[in-house]
C-alpha positions as CSV (number, residue, x, y, z in Angstrom):
1,M,11.2,-2.2,-8.8
2,C,11.1,-0.2,-5.6
3,D,10.8,-1.8,-2.2
4,P,7.9,-0.5,0.0
5,I,9.3,-2.1,3.1
6,C,11.3,0.2,5.5
7,R,13.8,-1.5,7.7
8,S,15.5,-0.8,10.9
9,G,17.7,-3.8,12.3
10,D,15.5,-6.7,12.4
11,V,12.2,-4.8,12.2
12,E,10.4,-4.0,9.2
13,L,7.1,-2.1,8.3
14,I,5.2,-1.2,5.1
15,C,6.0,2.5,4.5
16,A,3.1,4.7,3.7
17,L,1.6,3.0,0.9
18,S,-0.6,3.8,-2.2
19,V,-1.3,1.2,-4.9
20,S,-3.0,1.0,-8.2
21,V,-3.2,-2.2,-10.5
22,K,-3.7,-1.5,-14.1
23,G,-5.6,-4.1,-16.4
24,R,-5.7,-4.4,-20.1
25,L,-7.8,-1.2,-20.3
26,D,-5.7,1.1,-18.2
27,V,-8.2,0.9,-15.4
28,N,-7.3,0.6,-11.7
29,V,-8.9,-2.7,-11.0
30,A,-7.7,-2.6,-7.3
31,L,-9.6,0.7,-6.7
32,N,-11.6,0.2,-3.5
33,R,-11.4,-3.6,-3.6
34,P,-11.0,-5.4,-0.2
35,S,-7.6,-5.1,0.9
36,Y,-5.5,-6.6,3.8
37,Q,-2.3,-6.0,5.7
38,K,-0.3,-8.1,8.3
39,S,-1.1,-5.4,10.9
40,T,-2.4,-1.9,11.2
41,Y,-0.7,1.0,12.8
42,H,-3.1,3.2,14.6
43,I,-5.9,4.3,12.0
44,Y,-3.9,3.5,8.8
45,H,-5.9,0.5,7.6
46,A,-5.1,-1.4,4.4
47,D,-8.1,0.1,2.5
48,L,-6.3,3.5,2.5
49,G,-3.7,1.8,0.1
50,N,-6.1,1.6,-2.7
51,D,-8.7,4.3,-2.3
52,G,-7.7,6.1,-5.4
53,K,-5.6,8.8,-3.7
54,S,-1.9,8.9,-4.2
55,G,-0.8,10.9,-1.1
56,T,1.6,9.2,1.4
57,D,1.3,11.5,4.4
58,V,0.2,9.4,7.4
59,N,-0.1,12.6,9.5
60,I,-3.4,13.3,7.6
61,G,-4.6,9.7,7.1
62,Q,-3.6,9.6,3.4
63,C,-2.3,5.8,3.2
64,S,-2.0,2.6,4.8
65,L,0.7,1.8,7.4
66,T,1.5,-1.3,9.4
67,D,3.1,-1.8,12.7
68,S,6.8,-2.4,13.0
69,T,6.9,-6.2,12.3
70,A,9.0,-8.9,10.8
71,H,7.9,-9.6,7.2
72,P,5.1,-7.0,6.7
73,W,2.7,-7.5,3.7
74,W,-0.2,-5.9,2.1
75,S,-2.6,-7.4,-0.3
76,V,-5.7,-6.7,-2.5
77,D,-8.4,-9.1,-3.6
78,L,-9.3,-8.2,-7.1
79,G,-12.4,-10.4,-7.1
80,V,-11.6,-12.4,-10.2
81,A,-8.5,-13.8,-12.2
82,L,-7.0,-11.1,-14.3
83,N,-4.0,-10.5,-16.6
84,V,-2.4,-7.8,-15.0
85,A,-0.6,-5.1,-17.1
86,G,1.3,-3.2,-14.2
87,V,1.3,-2.6,-10.6
88,K,2.1,0.9,-9.3
89,Y,2.8,1.7,-5.8
90,T,3.9,4.9,-4.1
91,S,5.8,4.5,-0.8
92,G,6.8,7.2,1.5
93,N,7.9,7.8,5.2
94,S,5.8,8.9,7.9
95,Y,6.0,12.5,6.7
96,G,4.8,11.8,3.3
97,E,8.2,12.1,1.7
98,F,9.0,9.5,-1.0
99,V,11.4,6.8,-0.1
């Protein structure tokens, strides 16, 4: 599995992030559900991570991004307990390049 956390010395941040969570019917059950992250860098709120768009270019507001912080995290509230068939996330740097 890929690691969406970018590291620089002791500082970490969640890189540009886009997430989908597939249930049994191959439906993105995370789509537009409430989402949260440890911190928010500028305007790159957690809900940009599960809005259904897969872009990772923060320069045009396509994804979520945390401040540089120790132990960053991002989460989504699916609303109910589900058997999850898979989680797909796309991570990129601040220029939208995949990392």
